[in-house]
N, CA, C and O atoms as a DFTB+ gen file, in Angstrom:
384 C
 N C O
     1  1      21.035     -50.799      92.610
     2  2      20.007     -51.509      93.325
     3  2      18.684     -50.786      93.156
     4  3      18.592     -49.569      93.316
     5  1      17.687     -51.547      92.837
     6  2      16.387     -50.955      92.548
     7  2      15.739     -50.318      93.771
     8  3      15.069     -49.294      93.641
     9  1      15.921     -50.904      94.967
    10  2      15.259     -50.347      96.146
    11  2      15.833     -48.977      96.519
    12  3      15.094     -48.083      96.932
    13  1      17.145     -48.816      96.373
    14  2      17.767     -47.520      96.658
    15  2      17.360     -46.498      95.607
    16  3      17.083     -45.344      95.934
    17  1      17.324     -46.917      94.343
    18  2      16.881     -46.032      93.269
    19  2      15.459     -45.573      93.510
    20  3      15.146     -44.395      93.338
    21  1      14.593     -46.495      93.908
    22  2      13.193     -46.152      94.172
    23  2      13.081     -45.141      95.299
    24  3      12.309     -44.186      95.207
    25  1      13.844     -45.344      96.358
    26  2      13.804     -44.404      97.480
    27  2      14.303     -43.023      97.073
    28  3      13.690     -42.013      97.420
    29  1      15.424     -42.975      96.331
    30  2      15.965     -41.684      95.916
    31  2      15.019     -40.957      94.974
    32  3      14.858     -39.740      95.069
    33  1      14.395     -41.698      94.066
    34  2      13.418     -41.075      93.168
    35  2      12.233     -40.529      93.949
    36  3      11.726     -39.450      93.640
    37  1      11.793     -41.262      94.948
    38  2      10.667     -40.799      95.761
    39  2      11.032     -39.533      96.529
    40  3      10.301     -38.544      96.485
    41  1      12.158     -39.564      97.227
    42  2      12.511     -38.425      98.076
    43  2      12.809     -37.171      97.254
    44  3      12.330     -36.087      97.588
    45  1      13.591     -37.306      96.188
    46  2      13.900     -36.135      95.368
    47  2      12.701     -35.712      94.539
    48  3      12.505     -34.522      94.295
    49  1      11.890     -36.679      94.100
    50  2      10.697     -36.349      93.331
    51  2       9.708     -35.556      94.145
    52  3       9.125     -34.596      93.641
    53  1       9.504     -35.934      95.400
    54  2       8.599     -35.196      96.282
    55  2       9.141     -33.795      96.552
    56  3       8.380     -32.837      96.688
    57  1      10.447     -33.694      96.626
    58  2      11.083     -32.418      96.952
    59  2      11.064     -31.441      95.787
    60  3      10.848     -30.246      95.984
    61  1      11.286     -31.938      94.578
    62  2      11.511     -31.060      93.436
    63  2      10.291     -30.934      92.517
    64  3      10.018     -29.848      92.006
    65  1       9.564     -32.016      92.303
    66  2       8.496     -32.032      91.313
    67  2       7.145     -31.659      91.923
    68  3       6.906     -31.843      93.117
    69  1       6.275     -31.130      91.070
    70  2       4.901     -30.916      91.535
    71  2       4.171     -32.258      91.488
    72  3       4.705     -33.232      90.958
    73  1       2.962     -32.319      92.034
    74  2       2.237     -33.585      92.203
    75  2       1.969     -34.283      90.866
    76  3       2.117     -35.500      90.758
    77  1       1.580     -33.521      89.864
    78  2       1.247     -34.122      88.557
    79  2       2.493     -34.694      87.879
    80  3       2.454     -35.806      87.351
    81  1       3.590     -33.946      87.889
    82  2       4.839     -34.417      87.284
    83  2       5.384     -35.618      88.045
    84  3       5.934     -36.544      87.448
    85  1       5.227     -35.599      89.374
    86  2       5.686     -36.729      90.183
    87  2       4.923     -37.997      89.816
    88  3       5.527     -39.063      89.694
    89  1       3.620     -37.903      89.640
    90  2       2.816     -39.073      89.254
    91  2       3.208     -39.581      87.868
    92  3       3.236     -40.791      87.639
    93  1       3.511     -38.663      86.937
    94  2       3.966     -39.077      85.603
    95  2       5.299     -39.819      85.708
    96  3       5.488     -40.860      85.080
    97  1       6.201     -39.287      86.489
    98  2       7.502     -39.934      86.675
    99  2       7.319     -41.304      87.317
   100  3       7.962     -42.274      86.917
   101  1       6.448     -41.378      88.303
   102  2       6.194     -42.637      88.996
   103  2       5.628     -43.683      88.033
   104  3       6.028     -44.846      88.076
   105  1       4.713     -43.281      87.180
   106  2       4.125     -44.195      86.187
   107  2       5.175     -44.666      85.194
   108  3       5.238     -45.850      84.862
   109  1       6.000     -43.739      84.721
   110  2       7.050     -44.111      83.769
   111  2       8.070     -45.060      84.391
   112  3       8.521     -45.998      83.734
   113  1       8.433     -44.830      85.631
   114  2       9.392     -45.699      86.299
   115  2       8.806     -47.085      86.540
   116  3       9.525     -48.080      86.442
   117  1       7.506     -47.169      86.854
   118  2       6.865     -48.473      87.053
   119  2       6.864     -49.285      85.764
   120  3       6.962     -50.511      85.801
   121  1       6.755     -48.606      84.623
   122  2       6.823     -49.301      83.328
   123  2       8.197     -49.932      83.121
   124  3       8.321     -50.942      82.428
   125  1       9.243     -49.331      83.728
   126  2      10.601     -49.858      83.611
   127  2      10.935     -50.836      84.724
   128  3      12.041     -51.375      84.762
   129  1       9.992     -51.074      85.632
   130  2      10.222     -52.048      86.692
   131  2      10.747     -51.477      87.990
   132  3      11.126     -52.230      88.887
   133  1      10.779     -50.145      88.109
   134  2      11.228     -49.498      89.341
   135  2      10.003     -48.877      90.002
   136  3       9.378     -47.974      89.446
   137  1       9.666     -49.369      91.198
   138  2       8.487     -48.901      91.900
   139  2       8.898     -47.864      92.932
   140  3       9.525     -48.189      93.940
   141  1       8.538     -46.609      92.671
   142  2       8.897     -45.484      93.523
   143  2       8.120     -45.620      94.831
   144  3       6.892     -45.709      94.818
   145  1       8.840     -45.636      95.973
   146  2       8.187     -45.849      97.263
   147  2       8.925     -45.142      98.378
   148  3      10.070     -44.720      98.220
   149  1       8.242     -45.018      99.518
   150  2       8.820     -44.384     100.693
   151  2       9.895     -45.269     101.302
   152  3       9.981     -46.462     101.011
   153  1      10.705     -44.666     102.146
   154  2      11.800     -45.395     102.781
   155  2      11.304     -46.424     103.785
   156  3      11.960     -47.447     103.984
   157  1      10.151     -46.180     104.430
   158  2       9.702     -47.117     105.449
   159  2       9.232     -48.447     104.864
   160  3       9.096     -49.422     105.603
   161  1       8.985     -48.508     103.574
   162  2       8.639     -49.773     102.934
   163  2       9.867     -50.508     102.422
   164  3       9.775     -51.644     101.958
   165  1      11.014     -49.853     102.510
   166  2      12.266     -50.445     102.045
   167  2      12.952     -51.140     103.216
   168  3      13.034     -50.561     104.299
   169  1      13.442     -52.349     103.037
   170  2      14.133     -53.027     104.140
   171  2      15.421     -52.301     104.505
   172  3      16.055     -51.668     103.660
   173  1      15.793     -52.402     105.758
   174  2      17.016     -51.755     106.218
   175  2      18.216     -52.520     105.687
   176  3      18.339     -53.724     105.913
   177  1      19.103     -51.824     104.980
   178  2      20.277     -52.479     104.413
   179  2      21.573     -51.983     105.033
   180  3      22.644     -52.516     104.742
   181  1      21.487     -50.967     105.884
   182  2      22.692     -50.429     106.494
   183  2      22.945     -51.113     107.828
   184  3      22.012     -51.394     108.581
   185  1      24.199     -51.376     108.110
   186  2      24.537     -51.996     109.381
   187  2      25.137     -50.944     110.311
   188  3      25.700     -49.947     109.860
   189  1      25.010     -51.176     111.586
   190  2      25.554     -50.265     112.580
   191  2      27.023     -50.608     112.791
   192  3      27.354     -51.696     113.263
   193  1      27.904     -49.668     112.437
   194  2      29.338     -49.911     112.576
   195  2      29.916     -48.936     113.588
   196  3      29.334     -47.887     113.862
   197  1      31.030     -49.283     114.122
   198  2      31.694     -48.451     115.116
   199  2      32.344     -47.239     114.448
   200  3      32.864     -47.336     113.337
   201  1      32.308     -46.114     115.127
   202  2      32.957     -44.917     114.607
   203  2      34.329     -44.701     115.251
   204  3      34.924     -43.631     115.123
   205  1      34.816     -45.720     115.934
   206  2      36.118     -45.654     116.595
   207  2      37.236     -45.942     115.592
   208  3      37.175     -46.926     114.856
   209  1      38.242     -45.095     115.566
   210  2      39.377     -45.287     114.668
   211  2      40.415     -46.183     115.333
   212  3      40.676     -46.074     116.531
   213  1      40.994     -47.062     114.541
   214  2      42.038     -47.942     115.042
   215  2      43.277     -47.802     114.167
   216  3      43.170     -47.687     112.947
   217  1      44.442     -47.813     114.786
   218  2      45.701     -47.690     114.081
   219  2      46.046     -49.025     113.419
   220  3      46.109     -50.057     114.088
   221  1      46.264     -49.000     112.125
   222  2      46.640     -50.192     111.384
   223  2      47.986     -49.918     110.721
   224  3      48.045     -49.558     109.545
   225  1      49.057     -50.091     111.477
   226  2      50.383     -49.734     110.984
   227  2      50.839     -50.639     109.847
   228  3      51.597     -50.201     108.983
   229  1      50.395     -51.886     109.831
   230  2      50.772     -52.788     108.745
   231  2      50.271     -52.294     107.398
   232  3      51.012     -52.306     106.416
   233  1      49.022     -51.861     107.347
   234  2      48.465     -51.334     106.099
   235  2      49.125     -50.020     105.717
   236  3      49.337     -49.753     104.534
   237  1      49.453     -49.196     106.705
   238  2      50.112     -47.922     106.416
   239  2      51.502     -48.152     105.824
   240  3      51.882     -47.480     104.865
   241  1      52.252     -49.081     106.376
   242  2      53.581     -49.394     105.849
   243  2      53.479     -49.950     104.436
   244  3      54.267     -49.581     103.564
   245  1      52.517     -50.831     104.204
   246  2      52.304     -51.399     102.866
   247  2      51.962     -50.294     101.863
   248  3      52.467     -50.310     100.741
   249  1      51.110     -49.334     102.250
   250  2      50.721     -48.252     101.362
   251  2      51.918     -47.369     101.020
   252  3      52.128     -47.035      99.854
   253  1      52.696     -46.993     102.018
   254  2      53.854     -46.131     101.794
   255  2      54.887     -46.839     100.913
   256  3      55.470     -46.226     100.019
   257  1      55.109     -48.126     101.168
   258  2      56.066     -48.881     100.352
   259  2      55.579     -48.991      98.911
   260  3      56.365     -48.861      97.973
   261  1      54.288     -49.231      98.740
   262  2      53.732     -49.335      97.387
   263  2      53.850     -48.017      96.638
   264  3      54.188     -48.000      95.455
   265  1      53.571     -46.911      97.325
   266  2      53.644     -45.605      96.668
   267  2      55.082     -45.160      96.399
   268  3      55.321     -44.374      95.482
   269  1      56.026     -45.646      97.174
   270  2      57.413     -45.223      96.973
   271  2      58.112     -46.012      95.872
   272  3      59.170     -45.586      95.409
   273  1      57.574     -47.120      95.444
   274  2      58.204     -47.931      94.403
   275  2      58.256     -47.176      93.077
   276  3      59.264     -47.244      92.373
   277  1      57.196     -46.463      92.726
   278  2      57.138     -45.776      91.432
   279  2      58.225     -44.707      91.310
   280  3      58.946     -44.716      90.312
   281  1      58.384     -43.786      92.269
   282  2      59.464     -42.795      92.121
   283  2      60.853     -43.421      92.087
   284  3      61.727     -42.946      91.362
   285  1      61.067     -44.479      92.860
   286  2      62.374     -45.138      92.864
   287  2      62.663     -45.740      91.490
   288  3      63.757     -45.568      90.952
   289  1      61.691     -46.442      90.927
   290  2      61.890     -47.042      89.602
   291  2      62.110     -45.982      88.530
   292  3      62.956     -46.159      87.653
   293  1      61.367     -44.889      88.586
   294  2      61.563     -43.816      87.608
   295  2      62.936     -43.169      87.754
   296  3      63.586     -42.852      86.758
   297  1      63.373     -42.975      88.985
   298  2      64.693     -42.381      89.206
   299  2      65.801     -43.280      88.685
   300  3      66.708     -42.810      87.997
   301  1      65.740     -44.562      89.004
   302  2      66.767     -45.504      88.547
   303  2      66.769     -45.592      87.022
   304  3      67.830     -45.594      86.398
   305  1      65.583     -45.664      86.428
   306  2      65.505     -45.754      84.963
   307  2      66.050     -44.496      84.310
   308  3      66.731     -44.582      83.288
   309  1      65.764     -43.327      84.877
   310  2      66.274     -42.093      84.268
   311  2      67.788     -41.978      84.412
   312  3      68.453     -41.517      83.484
   313  1      68.352     -42.385      85.548
   314  2      69.816     -42.350      85.721
   315  2      70.483     -43.309      84.744
   316  3      71.462     -42.946      84.093
   317  1      69.962     -44.530      84.635
   318  2      70.549     -45.494      83.704
   319  2      70.404     -45.045      82.253
   320  3      71.314     -45.213      81.442
   321  1      69.237     -44.469      81.941
   322  2      69.013     -43.996      80.568
   323  2      69.909     -42.836      80.209
   324  3      70.543     -42.842      79.154
   325  1      69.970     -41.840      81.075
   326  2      70.830     -40.689      80.804
   327  2      72.307     -41.073      80.815
   328  3      73.093     -40.577      80.008
   329  1      72.676     -41.968      81.742
   330  2      74.071     -42.413      81.792
   331  2      74.480     -43.128      80.534
   332  3      75.600     -42.947      80.057
   333  1      73.591     -43.945      79.980
   334  2      73.937     -44.668      78.749
   335  2      73.952     -43.744      77.537
   336  3      74.656     -44.021      76.566
   337  1      73.199     -42.665      77.573
   338  2      73.197     -41.707      76.467
   339  2      74.450     -40.823      76.524
   340  3      75.111     -40.608      75.508
   341  1      74.763     -40.324      77.699
   342  2      75.891     -39.395      77.853
   343  2      77.223     -40.105      77.743
   344  3      78.125     -39.633      77.052
   345  1      77.353     -41.218      78.407
   346  2      78.621     -41.926      78.429
   347  2      78.425     -43.296      77.796
   348  3      77.555     -44.057      78.220
   349  1      79.207     -43.607      76.809
   350  2      79.011     -44.805      76.016
   351  2      79.173     -46.099      76.810
   352  3      78.401     -47.033      76.593
   353  1      80.112     -46.192      77.692
   354  2      80.367     -47.426      78.418
   355  2      79.771     -47.443      79.817
   356  3      80.237     -48.196      80.672
   357  1      78.751     -46.632      80.068
   358  2      78.200     -46.483      81.415
   359  2      77.636     -47.790      81.955
   360  3      77.936     -48.167      83.088
   361  1      76.829     -48.481      81.172
   362  2      76.218     -49.724      81.650
   363  2      77.232     -50.852      81.761
   364  3      77.105     -51.712      82.632
   365  1      78.240     -50.860      80.888
   366  2      79.253     -51.908      80.989
   367  2      80.136     -51.717      82.228
   368  3      80.652     -52.692      82.775
   369  1      80.311     -50.459      82.674
   370  2      81.043     -50.222      83.914
   371  2      80.295     -50.735      85.115
   372  3      80.896     -51.106      86.123
   373  1      78.967     -50.756      85.007
   374  2      78.144     -51.260      86.107
   375  2      78.071     -52.780      86.092
   376  3      77.576     -53.385      87.042
   377  1      78.544     -53.383      85.057
   378  2      78.532     -54.849      84.960
   379  2      77.323     -55.368      84.208
   380  3      76.965     -56.539      84.338
   381  1      76.687     -54.502      83.416
   382  2      75.502     -54.924      82.646
   383  2      75.895     -55.137      81.230
   384  3      75.056     -55.495      80.404
């Protein structure tokens, strides 16, 4: 977003650069279409949200189930793979 870029360039430019270098940077950025400006000229884009934490057990269960699928699949695949390599009729004994 150009407005956030402009604000960050202004704040860091004022902090780090001397006045002459800052003006050169500002001119170069204006040529590219980014107008370096103070934050008070930028519209407020942040919303006020609550800092209260809420327990969401449904999402937690979904996350744990999703993360546990990979180790289970790898374990089953490795047992079936090793069983078929070591013992010739391993998969046929399982009914596959």
